[in-house]
N, C-alpha and C positions, 0 to 999 in steps of 0.2 A: 650669868646674865645679870643685868642691872636690877636693883631693887626699887629704885626711885629716880625718875627723870624730871628735872626742872626744865620747863619750856621758856626760853628767854625771848619771848615774842608775844604777839597779841593777835586778836582777830581770828580770821578763818583758819590760818595756818596753825595757830595754837590749838584750836578745836580739833584740827586734823590729826595732830600729834597725840593729843589726849585720847582720842578714839582708839588709835592703834595701841597705845600703852595699855588701855583697859583690856583690849583683846588679847594682849600678851601677858596679862597678869602683873603688869608693872605699875606701881603707884606713880601719880603725876603731881607736879607742883606748878601752879600758874603764878606768874608774876604780873603785876598790873600797876599802871599809873592811876592817880586819883581820877583822871578823865575816863578810865576804863573800868571803874568799880562795878558797873552794871553789865559788863560784857559777858557773853555766854561762857567764854573760856574760864572765867573766874568761878562761875557756878558749877561747872562740870568737872573741874580738876579735883583731886582728892584733898589738896591743900592749896591755899592761895596767900601770897605775900605782897603787900603794897611796897613798891620800890621807889616811889617818889611822885612829884607833881607831874602835871600834864606834858610839859615839854620833853621830847624824847631824850634830849641831852642830859636831863636830870632824872631820867627813869630808864627807858629801854636801852639807852646807850651808856648808862652809868655802870661800868664794870664792877666797881667795888660793891655797889648795892646788890647786884645780881649774885656775885660770889657769896656775899653775906647771907642772902636768902637761901642759897644752896647749902651753906654750912649749917644754918639754924634748922633746916628741915632734913638734914642728913641725906641730901640727894647725892647719888654717886655718879650722875651723868647730867649733862646739859645739852638739850637740843636747841639750836639757835634759829630754826626756821629759815626764812629768807629775809634779806634786808637787814637793818640794824647791825648786829655784831656777827652775822653769819660768815662773813669773809674778812674778819678782822684778825690778823695774825697775832696781835698783842693779846687779844682775849683768848684765843686758842692756847697761847703759851701760858697765860695766867691760870687757865683751867688745869693744865698739865702740872704746873707748880703746886697747885692745891690738891692734886691727886683726884681731880674730878674729870671724868672722861668727856671730852668735847666731841659730840656726835657730828663730825664734819672733818674738814681737812686739817692737817698739822700746820703749825705756824710757818714752817719752812715751805710747805706746799702752797700755802696762800701767798707767801711772799714771791715765790717763783711765778705763779700764774695770775696773781692779782694785779701786778704791774704789767700793763699790756705790751710794753716794749720788751720787757724781759721774757714774757710768755711767748712772743713771736720768735725771739731769738732761740728759745728752747725748742719750739716746734720745728724750726728750720733744722736744728741739730737732729731732731727725731725723724726727719724726712717727711713731715706733714706739709702739704702744699700751703704756701702763704702768699698773701697779696704782695706784689713787688713794692718796694719803698725803702725807707731808711733802715739802716742796721742799728737799731736801738735809738736812744735819745738824740735829738738834733741839738747841738750845743749853742748855736747862734744863728742869726738870720742869714748871714753869708752862706753858711752850710745849707740852710733851708732852700735858698735859691738854687744852689748846686744840685741838691737831691731832687728838687722838683723838675729841673731840666733833664736830669738823667732818667727819672721815672717816666716823664711825659705827662702833659696835662690831658684831662683834668686830674687833680690830686685831692686827697682828703687829709687835712691836718687833724690830728687827734691828741687829746690829753692822755698822757701815759697812765694817770691815776683816774681816768674818766669813767663815766657811766651815765646812762639816761640821756645821752646826747649832749651833755655839757662839755665844752671845750672842743667841739667838732666844727670844722669849717670846710666846705667844698670850695675849691678854687679852680676856675676854668681858664684863667690867663694870668701871666706873670705880673701884670700891673696891679692885680688885686691881692697879690700874695702878702705884702707887708701889712695891710690892714687886717687881713685874716689872721696872720701870725700874732699880731699884737692883741687883737680882741679875744682870740682863743686862749692865749696865755692868761689874760686878765680874768676871763671867766673861770678857767681851770683853777687859778690861784684862789679866787673867791670861794669856789665850791669845794675844793679838795685840799687847799693849803699847799698846792704843788703845781708849778707851771711848766713842768717838763712836757715836751711835745715830741711826737714822732709823725711820720708821714707814710701814706699808702696811696697807691694808684686808686683812683675813684672807679669803682666797678659800676658800670651803667646797667640799668634795668635789672638790678640784683634781686634775688630772693634771699630771705633770712631763714636758713634751715639749720636746725640744731640736732645733734645726736645725743640721746640720753645714754650715759655710761654708768657702770658700777664697778669699783675696784676693791679688792680685799687686801689684807695685811701681808699676803704672800706674793703680792706683785702681779696678780692675775686680774684681768678686766674683761668685761663683756659689754655689748651694747644692746639697747632695747629699741632700736630703730629711731626714726626721725620725727621731728615736729616742724611744721611750717609756721613761722611766726612773722610773715611778711606784712600783714595788715597792722600798721603802726601809725601812731600820730606823735610827732616830735620824739621819735625813737622810743616811744612807750608802746608796748604791745597792747592790742585791743582784742584780738581773737587769734586762736591758734587751732591747728588741726593736724591729725595724723591718720593715715599716711598723707604726705604732701601730694597734691594733684600734679605736681611738676616732676615727681620722682619716677625713675625707672628702676627695674630690678638691678641693672648693672651699676647705676649711680648709687643706689642704696648700699650695695656690697662694697663699693670703693670708699664711700664716705664712712661706713661702719668700720671698715678696716683701718682707715686713717684715725678715727676717734679712739679705737682700742689701742692702736699703736701709740697715740699721744698719751693715753692714760698709763699704759704699761711702761713707757719710757721714763715717766716721772714717778713710777710706782705709786700711783694715786690710790688713796683709800677712801671709800665712801661713795655716795651718789654725786654725780657731777654732770655737767653738760658741756660738750664741745660744740661751739657755735661757728657756723660757716656762712660766707657769702657765696651764692651760686649765680653765675652769670647766665645770660640767655642761651649760651652754647653748652650749658651744664658743666662748665669748668667750676670747680669749687676751691675756696681759699679759707684757711683758718682765720677766724676773726678774734675770738677770745674763748676762755674757759671759765665757766662759773663753778666754783668749788662749793656748791650747796645744792639744796633742793630748789627746783624752779616753781614759780607760781603755776605754770601750766602742766605740772607733772600728772594731774589726774587723767588727761586724755591718753597718756601712755599706759597708765594703770588699766584703763578701760579696754584697750585693744589687745593687751597681752595678759590680762588677768594677773596682775603683779602689784603687791603693796610696796611701794618704794620707801615709805617711812619705816615699815617693818624691816626691810632690807638694810636701810641705814643703821638701824639699831643693832641688827644681827652682825653686820660687818664691824661696827664699833666695838662689839663684844668679842671680836676675834673669830667669828664663824666664817669659813671660806665660802666664796660664791661657787655656783655650779659651773661657770665659765661658758654657759650656753648663750648664743646671741638670739634675740627674739625678732620675729617679723610680725607686723600687725595682721590680725585675722579679721578685724572689723574696722569701721571708720568712726572717728570721734572728733567732735568740735567743741571748743570752749569759748564762751563769751564772758569777758570780764564785765561784771555789772558794777559800775562806778556811780558814786553820788555826785554826778555832774550833769549839767544841762547841755545836751548836744545842740540845742537850738541857739545857744548863746556861747559859741566857741568853747564848749565843754567847761564852762565855768563851774568850780566846785559848789556843791549844794549840801553843806552839812545841816543838821537839824533833826527834829523828832519824826520818826516814822509813825504815822498815826494809824496806818492799816497796812498789813502785809499778807499776801497770799503767794506761796511758793509753788511752782509747778511740780508735777509728779508723773507717774506712769512709767511704762516699760522704757528702759534706755535713757532715763532722765536722772541726772545727779546734780544736786545743789550743795556746794560747800559754802557755808556762811556762818557768821557769828551774830547776826542781827535778828530782831523779832519785833513784832508790833509793840510800840511804846518805847522802843530803844532810841536813844539820842546819839546821832553820829557826831563825834567830836571833830572840830576843825583842825586838830593838831597833827593828824596822820594822813597816810595815803587814803585816797578816796574810794578804794575798792571795798564794796560791801558784800559781794557774793561772786561766785563763779558758777556759771550754768553750763553743764556738760551734757551733750547728747551723744548717744552711741547707737549705731545701726550696722546692718550688713553692707550697705553701700554709702557713698558720699551723698548721693541724691536723697536717700532715706534719712541720713543724719541731718541734712539741711531742712527737710520737711518737718522732722521731729523738733528741730530747733525753732522753726517758725511757730509751731504749735505751742511749745514750751514758753516762748517769749510772749505769746498772746495771753497765756495764763499767769504770767509774772506780774503781780500787782504790787506796786509800792506807792503809798500815798503819804503826803506830808513833805516830801523832798522830790527833787528832780533826779532822774537816773538816765543811764545810757541805754536802757531797754529799747526806746524808739529808734536809736541809731542802729543797734544790732538787728532789729526787725527789718529796717530798710536795707541793711547790708545783705541779708539773706535773700533779698529779691534782686540785688544788683547783678546785671548780666555778666560783668567781668568776674565777680566773685563766684557766681553760680557755675560759670564755665571753667573756673580755676585759673583764669588768665589775669593774675595780679602780681605786683611786685611791691617792694618797700615804698614805692612812689604812689601807691594806690590812693592814699588819703589826700594827696595834693590836689586831686581833681574831684574829690567826693564832696557833694553838697547835700545837706539834709533837705528832703522834700518839705513843703509847707505843712504846718499843723492843720489837721482837718477840723472844721467847726463842729 
């Protein structure tokens, strides 16, 4: 087992990993930028190393600084969390070259599954259902027209190196295709340094449902059931739940089998997520694979009583998995609490938290790195906490979430707490009748005097 793990991340996920390390008797090393010197993960780790100034390109994305921090502290493993370098093949390879275990996918695995066109081709070979569309990268616009006609409108243009909705364009008719092609490529080039595009059939009224999987070094994999991530704004998830209110036992079995098949076909090692689009007829199609821990992993932990970070560490140390698939026995919901103003189009709201009260009680979990007096820097993602409620039924989990949101007090900045409170009363959400288009028609109710 590892003696010391460096966490190459910040915020709540760094705190999350530190806690499991402590429980396992493993020393932890926090790294931080100058903007994060007062963050809780710096205080709670056994050691902490400053790796650069506030911009992530000069700190959390600076591979040489992170490797140097691991070497000077004698860390024998690095946990990348999510975001930043968690799905960076080059970083995974550098860790291997320095004989530091990367607690995540190998460079080869990240390359195969990180490029979406390559991942789709691999999944077709594995026999996993995929959305109809191009076979790999579209080389030019002439081919783009041909593929769109063969696929049938509406279609979705996607950046092969994409994420977070960048480089994506829905096209409903041929006369709009060229503008979409050019703007998507420009956006992808600016965001990822890569303008490769592929195309898929646009799935109407889709739900975004993902399957949590874990694979070991022996090539075995298991799944821990699904999470419904359909409530999104600009392709960014806002809330997630498990089990999905749209799921049936038959569909869960089929999607679980497909996810395990995908993981075992590529001999995936570690925790990962196979993401699917599910249409209104409950046909499901592979969308992408995330070769890392997900932001929303706590709801899975809550319903199957399973520490996913601990399992990541064990698998990385060569411990085989049980091979058992898990079915949720409870219902869990996560609300991402962001430092944003939902009354002003979710405008970021960095600044000092002057007062903070976190909710508690049975079935309430808060993962956070903030405290009263903490200043949220403007340099990073706006998420400041994850509020998770768990209960016997979905109705009870929603009612518990309402109560917890009413207790969640953050003063000094704006947060998305009011949005989530209104969401929990929305009839379409309460009935489980929502898709990825839900937020297009959602409007915040006026502020009460």
